[in-house]
TORLOMAR-251326 format. One record per residue (C-alpha): residue in three letters; y, z, x. Coordinates in steps of 0.02 Angstrom, whole numbers, padded with zeros to 5 digits, always signed. Layout:
<atoms>
ALAYZX ...
</atoms>
This chain:
<atoms>
MET+00308+00438+01240 THR+00120+00439+01219 GLN+00111+00363+01404 ARG+00219+00503+01463 ILE+00113+00652+01387 ASN-00037+00570+01461 TYR+00053+00570+01624 LEU+00102+00763+01601 TYR-00076+00791+01549 THR-00153+00708+01715 VAL-00034+00788+01842 CYS-00094+00950+01749 PHE-00246+00904+01769 LEU-00258+00849+01977 SER-00337+01010+02032 ILE-00508+00966+01898 ALA-00506+00786+01981 CYS-00535+00862+02155 ILE-00664+00945+02077 THR-00737+00803+01999 GLY-00774+00722+02167 CYS-00933+00811+02186 LYS-01083+00781+02084 LYS-01239+00882+02046 GLU-01239+01052+02144 ASP-01305+01217+02125 GLY-01167+01346+02016 ASN-01105+01181+01951 GLY-01033+01294+01793 HIS-01122+01273+01660 HIS-01266+01412+01595 ALA-01391+01308+01495 GLY-01427+01389+01309 ALA-01279+01465+01311 PRO-01106+01422+01194 ILE-00990+01280+01255 VAL-00825+01360+01201 ILE-00673+01259+01134 ASN-00541+01368+01128 GLU-00395+01214+01112 PHE-00376+01044+01148 ILE-00206+00940+01164 PRO-00146+00829+01110 ALA-00183+00847+00933 GLN-00167+00663+00879 GLY-00131+00500+00982 GLY-00213+00321+00966 VAL-00314+00216+01100 GLY-00288+00269+01281 THR-00243+00457+01253 SER-00292+00570+01369 VAL-00366+00736+01275 LEU-00371+00910+01378 PHE-00505+01023+01322 THR-00494+01203+01386 GLY-00633+01336+01362 SER-00777+01381+01433 ASN-00967+01349+01490 TYR-00908+01183+01538 ILE-00980+01108+01710 ASN-00914+01020+01874 ASP-00991+00854+01846 THR-00933+00718+01737 SER-01089+00626+01731 GLN-01176+00761+01624 VAL-01046+00770+01504 SER-01021+00673+01358 VAL-00881+00684+01226 THR-00876+00588+01063 LEU-00775+00569+00901 ASN-00857+00517+00741 GLY-00997+00449+00877 LYS-00902+00357+00991 PRO-00888+00406+01151 LEU-00740+00452+01259 LYS-00716+00424+01437 VAL-00743+00593+01522 VAL-00596+00576+01692 GLY-00640+00760+01736 VAL-00704+00920+01724 ASN-00715+01098+01782 GLY-00786+01247+01711 SER-00662+01295+01612 GLN-00578+01118+01573 ILE-00628+00935+01520 MET-00508+00772+01511 ALA-00561+00642+01418 VAL-00495+00468+01363 VAL-00490+00427+01166 PRO-00554+00265+01126 LYS-00514+00102+01010 LYS-00521+00142+00842 ALA-00608+00317+00845 GLY-00554+00367+00686 SER-00498+00548+00643 GLY-00605+00690+00670 HIS-00698+00824+00755 PHE-00751+00789+00923 VAL-00906+00847+00995 ILE-00934+00896+01162 ARG-01130+00882+01240 ILE-01194+00962+01416 GLY-01351+00943+01421 ASP-01466+01008+01272 ASP-01304+01111+01236 SER-01168+01042+01111 VAL-01015+01104+01017 VAL-00885+01021+00868 SER-00738+01065+00871 SER-00644+01174+00736 GLY-00478+01058+00744 ILE-00464+00902+00695 PHE-00395+00754+00796 ASN-00286+00644+00708 TYR-00312+00465+00755 VAL-00146+00363+00743 TYR-00163+00171+00731 THR-00061+00039+00811 ARG-00035-00078+00647 ARG+00098-00218+00727 VAL+00163-00340+00573 SER+00202-00537+00607 THR+00240-00680+00515 LEU+00095-00787+00530 ALA+00180-00943+00432 GLY+00342-00980+00305 SER+00517-00950+00312 ASP+00623-00853+00211 SER+00677-00984+00094 ALA+00580-01043-00058 GLY+00522-01229-00034 PHE+00371-01354+00023 ALA+00334-01407+00216 ASN+00162-01441+00286 GLY+00161-01375+00464 LYS+00161-01229+00614 GLY+00195-01051+00577 ALA+00387-01037+00540 ASP+00383-01238+00494 ALA+00294-01196+00337 MET+00361-01188+00186 PHE+00301-01085+00017 ASN+00359-01037-00155 PHE+00336-00868-00204 SER+00499-00830-00269 GLY+00567-01007-00334 GLN+00567-00893-00518 VAL+00559-00725-00513 TRP+00422-00719-00630 TYR+00286-00811-00515 ARG+00168-00653-00465 SER+00026-00748-00362 MET-00091-00612-00286 GLY-00210-00765-00216 ILE-00238-00747-00036 VAL-00435-00740+00032 VAL-00497-00772+00216 ASP-00647-00867+00252 ASP-00769-00822+00382 ASP-00692-00958+00514 LEU-00519-00861+00500 ASN-00461-00993+00364 LEU-00352-00934+00240 TYR-00312-00990+00062 VAL-00163-00951-00033 ALA-00120-00991-00200 ASP+00054-01066-00214 PRO+00112-01065-00379 GLY+00280-01117-00376 ASN+00197-01279-00268 HIS+00069-01288-00390 CYS-00074-01313-00263 ILE-00184-01218-00152 ARG-00118-01213+00036 LYS-00233-01193+00182 ILE-00212-01088+00342 ASP-00290-01101+00477 SER-00338-01024+00640 ASN-00194-01066+00738 ALA-00069-01057+00602 ASN-00060-01241+00527 VAL-00027-01260+00339 THR-00086-01382+00239 THR-00116-01443+00027 PHE-00285-01390+00006 CYS-00299-01426-00177 GLY-00153-01484-00309 ASN+00005-01586-00311 PRO+00155-01491-00248 GLY+00275-01623-00310 SER+00183-01611-00501 SER+00138-01469-00599 GLY+00029-01507-00739 TYR-00182-01500-00761 ALA-00296-01638-00670 ASP-00463-01597-00589 GLY-00485-01726-00423 LYS-00475-01711-00244 GLY-00337-01637-00153 THR-00168-01690-00222 ALA-00288-01792-00359 ALA-00288-01612-00438 LYS-00155-01532-00538 PHE-00108-01340-00560 SER+00020-01273-00667 LEU+00046-01090-00598 PRO-00118-01048-00482 TYR-00106-00859-00460 ASP-00269-00806-00384 VAL-00409-00863-00264 ALA-00572-00796-00231 LEU-00709-00884-00114 ASP-00896-00879-00143 ALA-01060-00872-00011 ASN-01053-01059-00003 GLY-00859-01078+00034 ASN-00822-01152-00145 VAL-00634-01089-00188 TRP-00610-01002-00361 CYS-00427-01012-00425 VAL-00372-00959-00598 ASP-00227-01044-00671 PRO-00131-00946-00815 GLY-00018-01090-00857 ASN-00188-01179-00915 TRP-00279-01048-00950 ASP-00428-01104-00852 ILE-00556-01065-00711 ARG-00574-01196-00561 LYS-00709-01222-00438 ILE-00639-01293-00283 THR-00771-01380-00146 PRO-00746-01376+00055 ASP-00669-01538+00045 GLY-00550-01499-00097 THR-00619-01555-00241 ALA-00559-01449-00392 THR-00644-01461-00587 THR-00649-01361-00707 TRP-00781-01227-00735 ALA-00720-01124-00919 TRP-00583-01090-01010 GLY-00513-00930-01023 ASN-00546-00822-01174 GLN-00370-00735-01119 ASP-00257-00810-01002 PRO-00316-00782-00830 TRP-00209-00689-00693 SER-00355-00637-00574 ILE-00531-00684-00501 SER-00671-00609-00407 VAL-00850-00659-00343 ASP-00978-00544-00337 LYS-01078-00628-00201 THR-01224-00486-00278 THR-01259-00620-00390 GLY-01145-00750-00378 ILE-01070-00722-00527 VAL-00886-00752-00551 TYR-00765-00643-00663 TYR-00583-00640-00706 SER-00486-00548-00779 SER-00303-00558-00895 CYS-00165-00445-00855 ASN-00101-00406-01029 SER-00073-00232-01095 SER-00278-00238-01187 GLY-00340-00358-01020 ASN-00518-00379-01016 ILE-00635-00446-00861 TYR-00782-00560-00898 PRO-00890-00648-00808 VAL-00913-00843-00794 THR-01098-00852-00778 GLY-01126-01061-00761 GLN-00990-01214-00813 TRP-00931-01185-00981 THR-01039-01010-01017 THR-00907-00884-01035 GLY-00984-00704-01060 SER-00905-00545-01178 PRO-00820-00430-01058 VAL-00886-00309-00958 VAL-00745-00189-00957 SER-00610-00187-01109 GLY-00433-00138-01143 LEU-00362-00087-00960 ASN-00187-00079-00969 TYR-00123-00228-00869 PRO-00270-00268-00742 ALA-00214-00367-00586 GLY-00312-00375-00434 ILE-00507-00367-00446 LYS-00635-00384-00319 PHE-00823-00333-00269 ASP-00906-00210-00130 LYS-01057-00257-00051 ALA-01141-00166-00164 GLY-01076-00268-00319 ASN-00960-00127-00358 LEU-00795-00169-00459 TYR-00642-00115-00393 ALA-00455-00155-00506 VAL-00290-00118-00482 ILE-00227-00074-00657 ASN-00035-00112-00643 GLY+00012-00033-00809 ASP-00055+00132-00752 ASN-00011+00142-00559 ILE-00204+00160-00531 VAL-00355+00080-00437 LYS-00512+00106-00533 LYS-00696+00077-00479 PHE-00806+00016-00617 THR-01026+00053-00552 ALA-01128-00106-00523 ALA-01231-00133-00690 THR-01162-00004-00769 TRP-00978-00032-00772 ALA-00960+00147-00777 ALA-00767+00195-00747 THR-00692+00316-00626 THR-00500+00317-00546 VAL-00505+00310-00361 ALA-00357+00348-00329 GLY-00181+00373-00416 GLN-00098+00474-00560 LEU-00116+00398-00742 GLY+00036+00337-00792 SER+00144+00406-00654 ALA+00252+00288-00546 GLY+00293+00337-00343 TYR+00251+00322-00184 VAL+00169+00474-00123 ASN+00019+00461-00003 GLY-00131+00618+00025 ALA-00279+00642-00074 ALA-00339+00535-00214 THR-00268+00632-00357 VAL-00083+00667-00255 ALA-00062+00493-00221 LYS+00058+00379-00331 PHE+00080+00208-00346 ASP+00215+00096-00408 HIS+00139-00031-00508 PRO+00020-00089-00378 TRP-00039-00263-00377 GLY-00140-00365-00246 LEU-00319-00301-00201 ALA-00428-00324-00036 LEU-00604-00228+00027 ASP-00641-00227+00217 ALA-00824-00223+00272 ALA-00842-00031+00277 GLY-00763-00012+00093 ASN-00602+00021+00127 ILE-00458-00041-00001 TYR-00301-00116+00036 VAL-00180-00119-00126 ALA-00029-00239-00101 ALA+00102-00104-00196 ASN+00223-00200-00271 GLY+00171-00274-00427 THR+00344-00276-00535 TRP+00359-00429-00644 ASP+00529-00489-00539 GLY+00453-00423-00390 GLY+00603-00298-00380 THR+00675-00232-00231 TYR+00699-00072-00330 ASN+00506-00036-00331 THR+00490+00112-00243 ASP+00327+00042-00154 GLN+00359-00123-00036 SER+00204-00075+00076 ILE+00018-00106+00088 ARG-00065+00070+00047 PHE-00233+00110+00144 ILE-00374+00198+00030 ASP-00530+00270+00148 ALA-00686+00216+00090 GLY-00758+00409+00141 THR-00639+00509+00050 PHE-00526+00412-00050 ASN-00363+00466+00044 VAL-00202+00356+00016 SER-00106+00313+00163 THR+00018+00169+00206 TYR-00049+00036+00312 ALA+00105-00054+00354 GLY+00301-00048+00280 SER+00369+00083+00174 GLY+00465+00123+00023 SER+00606-00003+00074 ALA+00625-00184+00022 GLY+00672-00311+00185 PHE+00601-00395+00312 ALA+00532-00349+00505 ASP+00404-00398+00592 ALA+00362-00219+00679 VAL+00243-00080+00720 GLY+00181+00016+00528 GLU+00313+00072+00437 ALA+00427-00001+00550 ALA+00389-00154+00483 ALA+00454-00220+00297 PHE+00410-00321+00170 SER+00495-00372-00002 ALA+00382-00368-00146 PRO+00195-00389-00069 THR+00091-00454-00198 GLY-00072-00498-00094 VAL-00198-00452+00037 ALA-00335-00511+00099 VAL-00455-00427+00248 ASP-00549-00547+00385 LYS-00705-00504+00444 ASN-00623-00424+00633 GLY-00533-00312+00516 THR-00360-00411+00529 VAL-00270-00402+00348 TYR-00151-00527+00282 VAL-00006-00515+00152 LEU+00063-00618+00037 ASP+00247-00561+00037 LYS+00325-00640-00101 ASN+00529-00626-00094 ASN+00516-00661+00112 ASN+00399-00829+00064 ARG+00293-00784+00210 ILE+00112-00765+00243 ARG+00117-00584+00343 LYS-00016-00545+00482 ILE-00071-00342+00509 ILE-00157-00327+00673 SER-00243-00133+00690 GLU-00228-00079+00889 
</atoms>
């Protein structure tokens, strides 16, 4: 449809193309110092490659003297005359107002262009059945759903694009490299228990979450053992602390290097681990089933409050709390402004380099397909507006674009340095990948 619309605009604009073959000349149409006017632009929404036709006055007959930007990103100007401009939207421009500039004169569009991202979901690794197998892509197997109460949110990605995944049904941490090869990083997939050690010599009970520090160490919480473990890059696990409460989620504040964990119960706390065997008093107390926790680059802490159906922010150093998005105690699947949006027992959490928040939205105790939200939600860093990144309100399995894609109890989410999103898809026992554009 977009290609057809662009074609029609291009046909309508052929007369401009004839004019724009002429470069700088006398009477080129623009009167310096007089207002540039945008009467309208069409279409009002589109993605990368969309041709936008501006109609107005005091334009020019020379493409080299016109600039059009959207959120500071330049569009390619392909045609101009005294009353029309055609320009092509670049990749990842975002929604906002256009700015047209000719010489020292400029104008900002009154209307907003709604940028539509193409977010394609694919399967990175895993197959439908719960089990254990190392291998590439679909040859690998995970056990996220062997017991309905498995509640892993553990998925992180390093700067080399390696993923580390907490696999509770196999009692281990898996590693997926950038070529989708799945291996056992740490833990014994055939034996639940407790043991420090390297690789398969280590034992875990229910590894539920993982985090990375600045040195490439993987940190893991295991509510089955009540422990916080540090795993070095060679796969050696060492117990670092015992939980004051059963630890379910974990994050590292990279501004300080301090590790934090939380306990998912009706009076859940968030604790710092300042050194081996050194767990401080809670920095945040009395949360109603806190789930995923993550720090931004400024040291602010974000937490999904599963029992309240909201996402909260705790300001660095003061731990002052504010609600980022969602309606307290009101479950649902609604997009929109922060105070309008609804979540249905959300679970996992991730932040990208720009501070945008991604929420893995189904954190019901059994990963039920009855949950009204089976998607990854997106919270804009600037406005806290909530939208669906991929998936929908219906559980299933489908590799597709945007809301046509289907997940079944997405419980974990991670974002790499390039903006690619990864999803722990519980009931499908798969790791999914979302590429925007």
